[in-house]
C-alpha positions in Angstrom: 27.1 56.9 25.2 23.4 57.9 24.7 20.5 56.3 26.6 16.9 56.2 25.4 13.9 54.6 27.0 11.5 52.8 24.6 8.0 52.3 26.0 6.6 49.6 23.7 2.9 48.7 24.0 1.8 45.7 22.0 -1.6 44.1 21.8 -0.7 41.4 24.3 2.0 43.0 26.5 4.0 46.1 27.2 7.6 46.7 28.0 9.9 49.5 29.2 13.3 49.0 27.5 16.4 51.0 28.2 18.5 51.3 25.0 22.2 52.2 25.2 23.7 53.6 22.0 27.5 53.5 21.8 29.9 53.5 18.8 27.4 52.3 16.3 25.8 49.6 18.4 22.7 49.5 20.5 22.1 47.3 23.5 18.6 46.7 24.9 17.8 46.1 28.5 14.2 45.2 29.5 13.4 46.9 32.8 9.7 46.3 33.2 7.2 44.0 31.4 3.4 43.8 32.0 0.4 42.2 30.4 -2.0 44.3 28.2 -5.3 42.7 28.9 -8.5 44.2 27.4 -11.6 44.6 29.6 -14.9 43.3 28.5 -17.9 45.3 29.8 -21.6 44.9 29.0 -21.4 47.5 26.3 -18.1 46.6 24.6 -14.4 45.8 24.7 -12.1 48.4 26.1 -8.4 49.0 26.7 -7.4 49.3 30.3 -5.8 52.6 29.6 -5.2 54.1 33.0 -3.6 50.8 34.2 -1.3 51.0 31.1 -0.4 54.5 31.9 0.5 53.4 35.5 2.7 50.6 34.1 4.5 53.1 31.7 5.2 55.4 34.7 6.5 52.4 36.7 8.9 51.7 33.8 10.0 55.3 33.7 10.6 55.3 37.5 12.6 52.1 37.2 14.8 53.6 34.5 15.3 56.8 36.6 16.7 54.6 39.5 19.2 52.9 37.2 20.3 55.6 34.9 21.6 59.0 36.0 20.8 60.5 32.5 18.2 59.5 29.9 18.4 61.3 26.6 14.9 60.6 25.5 11.6 58.7 26.2 9.1 57.6 23.6 5.9 55.5 23.3 4.9 53.3 20.4 1.6 51.3 20.3 -0.7 49.5 17.9 -2.6 51.5 15.3 -6.1 52.8 14.6 -7.5 53.2 18.2 -7.9 56.6 19.8 -9.3 58.6 22.7 -11.4 61.7 22.7 -10.3 64.4 25.1 -12.5 67.3 26.4 -11.7 71.0 26.7 -10.3 70.6 30.2 -8.0 67.7 29.2 -10.2 65.0 30.5 -10.6 61.7 28.7 -14.2 61.5 27.6 -14.4 57.8 27.3 -12.0 54.9 27.8 -10.7 53.9 24.4 -12.3 51.0 22.7 -10.3 47.9 21.6 -10.1 47.5 17.8 -11.6 44.0 18.2 -14.8 45.4 19.6 -17.5 44.3 17.1 -19.3 47.7 17.1 -17.9 48.7 13.7 -19.3 45.6 11.9 -21.0 46.8 8.7 -20.1 50.5 9.2 -17.8 50.8 6.1 -20.8 50.0 3.8 -22.8 52.7 5.6 -20.2 55.3 4.9 -19.9 54.2 1.2 -23.5 55.4 0.7 -22.2 59.0 1.3 -18.7 58.7 -0.1 -17.9 55.8 -2.5 -15.3 53.2 -1.5 -13.0 54.2 -4.4 -13.1 57.9 -3.5 -12.1 57.1 0.1 -9.2 55.0 -1.1 -8.0 57.6 -3.6 -7.9 60.2 -0.8 -6.2 58.0 1.8 -4.5 55.0 0.2 -5.5 52.9 3.2 -6.8 49.3 3.0 -10.4 48.7 4.1 -10.6 47.1 7.5 -13.7 47.5 9.8 -11.3 48.4 12.7 -10.0 51.6 11.0 -10.3 54.8 12.9 -12.6 56.3 10.3 -15.3 53.6 11.1 -14.7 53.9 14.8 -15.3 57.6 14.5 -18.5 57.0 12.6 -19.7 54.5 15.2 -19.2 57.1 17.9 -21.3 59.6 15.9 -24.0 57.0 15.6 -24.0 55.7 19.2 -22.7 58.6 21.3 -22.9 61.9 19.4 -22.6 63.8 22.6 -19.0 62.6 22.9 -18.1 64.2 19.5 -19.8 67.4 20.5 -17.7 67.6 23.7 -14.4 66.5 22.1 -11.6 69.1 21.9 -8.9 66.7 20.9 -8.6 63.3 19.1 -5.5 61.5 20.3 -4.4 58.2 18.8 -3.1 55.8 21.5 0.6 56.8 21.5 -0.5 60.5 21.3 -2.7 59.9 24.3 0.2 58.5 26.4 2.5 61.3 25.2 -0.1 63.8 26.5 -0.2 62.0 29.8 3.6 62.2 30.0 4.0 65.8 28.9 0.7 67.6 28.8 1.2 68.3 25.1 -1.2 67.6 22.3 0.1 66.4 19.0 -0.5 63.7 16.3 2.5 61.8 15.3 2.5 61.1 11.5 3.0 57.3 11.3 0.2 56.6 13.7 -2.1 59.2 12.1 -1.5 57.5 8.7 -3.3 54.3 10.0 -6.6 56.1 10.5 -8.0 56.2 6.9 -8.4 59.9 7.2 -4.8 60.9 6.5 -3.7 61.8 2.9 -0.3 60.3 2.3 0.2 62.2 -1.0 -0.5 65.7 0.5 1.0 64.6 3.9 -1.9 66.0 5.9 -5.2 65.0 7.4 -8.0 64.5 4.7 -10.1 67.2 6.3 -12.4 67.5 3.2 -13.1 63.8 3.3 -14.2 64.0 7.0 -16.3 67.0 6.2 -18.0 65.2 3.3 -18.8 62.4 5.7 -20.2 64.7 8.3 -17.5 63.8 10.8 -15.8 66.5 13.0 -12.4 67.9 12.1 -12.0 70.3 15.0 -10.4 67.7 17.4 -7.6 66.9 14.9 -4.1 67.9 16.3 -1.1 69.3 14.5 1.0 66.6 12.9 4.6 65.9 14.0 7.2 63.7 12.3 9.0 60.8 14.0 11.9 62.1 16.0 10.2 65.4 17.0 10.7 66.5 20.5 7.4 66.9 22.3 8.4 68.3 25.6 9.8 67.6 29.1 8.6 64.7 31.2 6.1 66.0 33.8 7.7 66.2 37.2 5.0 64.2 39.1 5.9 61.1 37.0 9.5 60.7 38.1 12.4 62.6 39.4 14.0 62.7 36.0 14.9 65.5 33.7 14.2 63.9 30.3 12.6 64.9 27.0 9.7 62.9 25.5 10.0 62.4 21.7 7.5 61.4 19.1 9.2 58.3 17.8 7.7 56.2 14.9 4.7 55.8 17.2 3.0 53.1 15.2 4.8 50.0 16.4 5.0 48.7 12.9 6.7 51.9 11.7 9.3 51.5 14.5 9.8 47.8 13.6 10.3 48.6 9.9 12.8 51.3 10.7 15.0 48.7 12.4 14.8 46.2 9.5 18.5 45.3 9.0 18.4 45.7 5.2 21.3 47.2 3.2 21.0 50.2 1.0 19.8 49.1 -2.5 18.6 45.7 -1.3 15.3 44.5 -3.0 13.6 43.4 0.2 10.1 42.9 1.7 9.6 42.9 5.4 7.2 41.1 7.7 6.7 42.6 11.1 5.6 39.4 12.8 3.5 39.4 16.0 -0.2 39.4 16.8 -0.6 40.7 13.3 1.8 40.1 10.4 2.4 43.3 8.5 4.0 42.4 5.2 5.2 45.0 2.7 7.9 47.0 1.0 9.3 50.5 1.6 8.7 53.1 -1.1 9.4 56.8 -1.7 5.8 57.6 -2.8 2.4 56.0 -2.2 0.8 53.7 -4.7 -2.8 54.7 -5.0 -4.6 53.3 -8.0 -7.4 50.9 -8.9 -5.1 47.8 -8.8 -4.0 48.6 -5.3 -7.6 49.3 -4.3 -8.7 45.9 -5.7 -5.9 44.1 -3.8 -6.7 46.1 -0.6 -3.2 47.2 0.1 -2.3 50.2 2.3 0.0 53.2 2.2 1.2 54.1 5.7 4.0 56.5 6.6 7.4 55.5 7.9 10.5 57.2 9.2 11.8 60.0 6.9 8.3 60.1 5.4 8.9 56.9 3.5 5.8 54.9 2.6 5.1 51.5 4.1 3.2 49.8 1.3 1.8 46.8 3.0 -0.9 44.3 3.8 -2.3 43.5 7.2 -2.5 39.7 7.8 -3.9 38.1 10.9 -0.7 36.8 12.3 0.1 34.8 15.5 -3.2 36.0 16.9 -4.7 32.6 16.1 -1.9 30.8 18.0 -2.5 33.2 21.0 -6.3 32.5 20.9 -5.8 28.7 20.7 -3.4 28.9 23.7 -6.0 30.9 25.7 -8.7 28.3 24.8 -6.5 25.4 25.8 -5.7 27.2 29.0 -9.4 27.5 29.9 -9.5 23.7 29.5 -6.6 23.3 31.9 -4.0 22.6 29.2 -1.2 25.1 29.8 1.4 25.4 27.0 4.2 27.9 26.5 4.7 29.2 23.0 8.0 27.3 22.8 6.2 24.1 23.7 3.6 24.7 21.0 6.2 25.4 18.3 8.1 22.2 19.3 4.9 20.2 19.1 4.1 21.8 15.7 7.6 21.0 14.4 7.2 17.3 15.1 3.6 17.1 14.0 2.7 15.3 10.8 2.1 17.9 8.1 -1.5 18.2 6.9 -2.6 19.8 3.6 -5.1 22.1 5.3 -5.0 25.8 4.6 -7.1 28.3 6.6 -8.7 31.5 5.4 -7.1 33.7 8.1 -9.5 36.5 7.7 -12.3 34.4 9.1 -10.6 34.2 12.5 -10.0 37.8 13.4 -12.4 38.0 16.4 -12.0 36.4 19.8 -13.5 33.0 20.3 -12.9 29.2 20.7 -10.3 29.0 17.9 -9.6 25.3 18.2 -13.3 24.5 17.7 -13.6 27.1 14.9 -10.5 25.7 13.1 -11.9 22.1 13.3 -15.3 23.3 12.0 -13.7 25.3 9.2 -11.6 22.3 8.0 -14.7 20.0 8.1 -16.8 22.6 6.1 -14.1 23.0 3.5 -13.4 19.2 3.1 -9.8 19.4 4.5 -8.0 17.2 7.0 -9.0 18.2 10.5 -6.1 18.8 13.0 -6.6 17.0 16.3 -3.9 17.7 18.8 -2.4 21.1 19.6 0.8 20.5 17.6 -1.1 19.7 14.4 -3.4 22.7 14.9 -0.5 25.1 15.4 1.3 23.7 12.4 -1.9 24.2 10.2 -2.0 27.9 11.4 1.7 28.4 10.6 1.5 26.8 7.1 -1.6 28.9 6.4 0.4 32.0 7.4 3.2 31.0 5.1 0.8 30.4 2.2 -0.7 33.8 2.8 2.8 35.4 2.7 3.4 33.8 -0.7 0.1 35.4 -2.1 1.0 38.8 -0.6 4.5 38.7 -2.0 3.2 38.0 -5.5 0.8 40.9 -5.2 3.6 43.2 -3.9 5.8 42.4 -6.9 2.9 42.9 -9.3 1.7 46.2 -7.8 5.2 47.8 -7.4 6.8 46.3 -10.5 9.8 45.2 -8.6 11.4 41.8 -8.0 11.9 41.0 -4.3 15.0 38.9 -3.4 14.9 38.8 0.4 12.2 38.7 3.1 13.2 40.3 6.4 11.1 39.0 9.3 11.4 41.1 12.4 9.5 41.2 15.7 8.7 38.5 18.2 7.5 36.2 15.5 11.0 36.1 14.0 12.0 33.7 16.8 9.5 31.1 15.3 12.0 29.1 13.3 9.3 26.7 12.0 7.3 29.6 10.5 10.5 31.2 9.1 11.4 28.0 7.3 7.8 27.5 6.1 7.9 31.0 4.7 11.2 30.4 2.8 9.7 27.2 1.4 6.4 28.8 0.4 7.8 31.9 -1.1 11.0 30.5 -2.6 12.9 33.4 -1.2 15.8 33.9 1.2 14.5 34.8 4.7 16.5 36.8 7.2 15.1 36.6 10.7 15.7 39.3 13.4 15.9 41.4 15.3 13.2 40.1 17.5 13.2 43.4 19.4 12.9 45.5 16.2 10.0 47.7 17.6 11.9 48.7 20.7 15.1 49.2 18.7 13.3 51.3 16.1 11.6 53.3 18.8 15.0 54.1 20.5 16.9 54.7 17.3 14.3 57.1 15.9 14.6 59.0 19.2 18.3 59.1 18.5 17.6 60.4 15.0 15.6 63.2 16.5 18.2 64.0 19.2 21.0 64.1 16.6 22.9 61.0 17.8 22.1 59.2 14.5 22.0 60.9 11.1 19.6 58.9 8.9 17.3 56.0 8.4 20.1 54.2 6.6 22.3 54.7 9.7 19.5 53.3 11.9 19.6 50.1 9.8 23.4 49.9 9.9 23.2 50.0 13.8 20.5 47.2 13.7 22.7 45.0 11.5 25.7 45.5 13.8 23.8 45.0 17.1 21.6 41.9 16.7 22.1 38.3 15.7 20.4 37.4 12.4 19.5 33.9 11.1 19.1 33.0 7.5 16.6 30.5 6.1 16.7 29.3 2.5 14.0 27.4 0.6 14.1 23.7 1.2 
């Protein structure tokens, strides 16, 4: 039996999960869970990075008490955000949260130097104001002294890997979210950064998922263990654990705060049609391409729940889904892209429905149902674009991640898309994290074998169009 510790940091919470791999099956045991709460300061929105590091160390120490031997440790996180590190290894500034509004309007400023089309043809990445490229430009605009002092640029999982091992490296799946990585040449788009007047010196050497980074530093825990670069972008880990069979024509939805919907390809699709549709080409395990679209996912439900909590109305997610399931369906459909920043989402949803002449949801159940049916409608649109851009017919949609537990959304997705939906595993990110470590350690032989383990290890539920 092999044991791997998956440190999974999501936008809302983090977990330390001990994975036991034995005879083609994996079992996950959650050892430590903690909230991931951003910090609003007068000058912006930040991640509470040092507290997160402390929580990761607590998870490692808990694992060390329970397991006499751990074969690997790895961190996955959300994409695009990063830290700048000085020549003495010091973090120059606490990393900003991707929802910080400082990048508003920045893409258009860069397009004056390098046209939008040229940036896409070099990177194959969809245009989002949160992308690392625009965050880097914002630092140059607002704090140029930080760039002058920067010795390393570390994306969030790379930063935690440095904290755990003292080693600097950029894992490839997370680097590919930046919009300054070239998926065709499989390297950073150094010439693009130079053309934009952005620094290239801080870029680290790239490592593939499964590469061994180094030993865990002794001050963290009394544990002899190697730290691996897993598929460090949480979506890359989740997609690795999609329980699809070889040759299956499938799309995936990694469902959580964001919904990442796409297909897996051998080569990037970088052309004008993809540019117009604003799809993205990110790297997966075994250098596959995750051809996908970012969709604002269950974030809106999370924001509504927070708003109701401030009013003294406390709901669990299960209660909200139950209320939504029994609510009378409305014909309202929201433009999800208009709700990506924090705020009073219930009030904003009501205002949007009034402005667009649609029925206005009143109670929390009706409001959540409108959000979920809007998500399902968006999935249908993205599915049609995927089939058109890749010239393939998709038969099955695999929904993985925490959102796969949302049976109402799963059924609405099957109804909207007219496709068979397979839900699970809910812990796809942690499973993918651990199994990619196992791939690097030689305990598993291929991505296909990772998926076979996922199929054997987790309960799956099927939804057919009603």
